[in-house]
C-alpha positions as CSV (number, residue, x, y, z in Angstrom):
1,M,-11.4,-16.0,18.6
2,Q,-12.1,-12.6,16.9
3,N,-10.4,-10.8,19.7
4,N,-7.2,-12.8,19.1
5,L,-7.3,-12.1,15.4
6,N,-7.7,-8.4,16.0
7,H,-4.9,-8.5,18.5
8,K,-2.6,-10.4,16.1
9,A,-3.4,-7.9,13.3
10,H,-2.7,-5.0,15.6
11,K,0.6,-6.5,16.6
12,E,1.5,-7.2,13.0
13,G,0.5,-3.7,12.0
14,T,2.7,-2.3,14.8
15,K,5.6,-4.4,13.6
16,H,5.3,-3.0,10.1
17,T,5.0,0.6,11.4
18,E,8.2,0.0,13.4
19,D,9.8,-1.5,10.3
20,L,8.9,1.5,8.2
21,K,10.5,3.9,10.7
22,N,13.8,2.1,10.1
23,M,13.5,1.8,6.4
24,T,14.8,4.2,3.7
25,E,12.5,5.6,1.0
26,N,14.1,3.2,-1.5
27,E,13.4,0.2,0.8
28,I,9.8,1.2,1.2
29,A,9.5,1.8,-2.6
30,H,11.0,-1.7,-3.2
31,K,8.4,-3.4,-1.0
32,I,5.5,-1.5,-2.7
33,I,6.8,-2.2,-6.2
34,G,7.1,-5.8,-5.3
35,L,3.4,-5.9,-4.2
36,A,2.5,-4.1,-7.4
37,I,4.3,-6.7,-9.5
38,E,2.4,-9.4,-7.6
39,V,-0.9,-7.8,-8.4
40,H,0.0,-7.4,-12.1
41,K,1.2,-11.0,-12.3
42,A,-2.1,-12.2,-10.8
43,L,-4.4,-10.0,-12.9
44,G,-2.4,-9.8,-16.1
45,P,-2.4,-6.9,-18.5
46,G,-5.3,-5.0,-20.1
47,L,-7.5,-4.0,-17.1
48,L,-8.4,-0.5,-16.2
49,E,-6.1,1.3,-13.8
50,S,-8.8,1.4,-11.1
51,A,-8.8,-2.5,-10.9
52,Y,-5.0,-2.5,-10.3
53,K,-5.3,0.4,-7.8
54,E,-7.9,-1.4,-5.7
55,C,-6.0,-4.7,-5.7
56,L,-2.7,-2.9,-4.8
57,F,-4.5,-1.0,-2.0
58,Y,-5.8,-4.4,-0.6
59,K,-2.3,-6.0,-0.9
60,I,-0.6,-3.1,1.0
61,K,-3.2,-3.2,3.8
62,Q,-3.0,-7.0,3.9
63,A,0.8,-6.7,4.3
64,G,0.1,-4.6,7.4
65,Y,1.1,-1.2,6.1
66,F,-0.9,2.0,6.4
67,V,-2.2,3.3,3.1
68,E,-4.6,6.0,1.9
69,K,-6.2,6.3,-1.5
70,E,-7.0,9.4,-3.6
71,K,-5.5,11.9,-1.3
72,A,-6.0,15.5,-2.4
73,M,-2.7,17.3,-2.8
74,P,-1.9,20.8,-3.9
75,L,-0.7,21.1,-7.5
76,V,0.3,24.1,-9.5
77,F,0.7,23.7,-13.3
78,E,1.7,26.7,-15.4
79,G,0.5,29.1,-12.6
80,V,-2.9,27.3,-12.4
81,K,-3.9,25.7,-9.1
């Protein structure tokens, strides 16, 4: 049974990966914003950002998309790295 579930999740993840290749940046943003709105409607206002972040991370993964959190990225502000 577990093997079937893993296979199904893998197939669904592959489907979303293929979908993403054919989507524009605006279409991807639309999907993610939709998930963010679902999270906010479910939790309501007033929580810490970290609560919404964790729930959105979960929803994106649940939808079968690849997501990473807290990725380091280079930033320069007024000449300071």
